[in-house]
N, C-alpha and C positions, 0 to 999 in steps of 0.2 A: 777765773780762779774759783776753786771750791774750798770750803773749809775741810780740814783734815782732823781725824781723831775726835770727831763729834763737836769740835769747837765751831762757833760762828765765825764768819770771815771778819778780819780786821780792816777797818776803814780809817784813812787819815784825812782830816778836814782842814782846809785852808780858808779861813774867813778873812776877807778884806773889808775893813770897816773904818771909816774916818781916818784914813792914812796909816792904819796899822794892819798888820797881818797876824792872825791868831791861829795857831796850829794845835790840833788836839786829835785824839784817837778814841775809837770805841768799836765794839763788836756789834754787829747787827745781822739779822737773818739774810738780808740781801740789799742791793743798792737802792731799791725802792723804799725800803723801811729806814735805811741808814740816816738820811737827813733829818727826819722827824725825831728819831731816837737821839741823835746828836743834839738837836735844839733843846729837847727836854732835859738833857743832862749837862748842857754847857755851863761851865763855871763862869758866871758873869763877873765875879770879882777880878778875873784876869783881864777884863776889857774895860778901859776907862769910860766912865759915863754910861755904861750899859745898865739897864734896870730890868725888872720883870716885864715892864712894858715892851722893851726891846725883844725879850724872849717871846712875848705874845705876838709881836709883829713877825718874828721869824716863823712861828708856827702857822700864823695866818697866811703868810706867803707860801709856805710849803703845802698848804691845802690846795693851792691853785697851780703851783709850779712843780712840775715833775722833772727829775734829773734828765739832762740832755747829755748824751755821750759826746765827748770831744773827738773831732775827726783826727785820725792819725795817732791817737794816743790810747793804748789799751787800758781798760778798766778805770777810766777817768771820766767824771761827769761835772756838770756845772748847773747851778741853780741861781737864777736871778731872783733876788729877794725883794719883790716889788713893794712890800709894805714896810721893809726895814731900810730906811733912808741911807743911801750911800753904802750899801752892803752887797757883796756878791760872795757866793760860796762855791768853791771847787772841792772835789773830794775824789779819792782814789782807793780802790781795793788794794790793800797793802800785803805784799809777800812778807812772811815772817822769817826773820833770820836772827841769830844771836847777835846782839849789838856788841861792838868792840868798844872797850873803854879807851877813851883818849888819854894818852900819857900826860901826866902833869908836868908843867914846865918848871 
């Protein structure tokens, strides 16, 4: 997938950490840059017990761990976060569509 209209591609991140799954999105130049850009901008307030030390450990892990493509799934990668205890990151390059608003009950 390539960015269109001069926009950078959109990536969706799925962080599994201490029994929770935290989903966020951001734009990055490519899949190699995306995890580090994500870690730098991650809103730690959304993750219980996460601190700047957790972010530092994410960034340290990403210095060594490069994204590994998942077999049989297009535009999807995994990073084992070796310095961030009990954390694993999956992410996908996301096709952009207009989201539909869910009807209110």
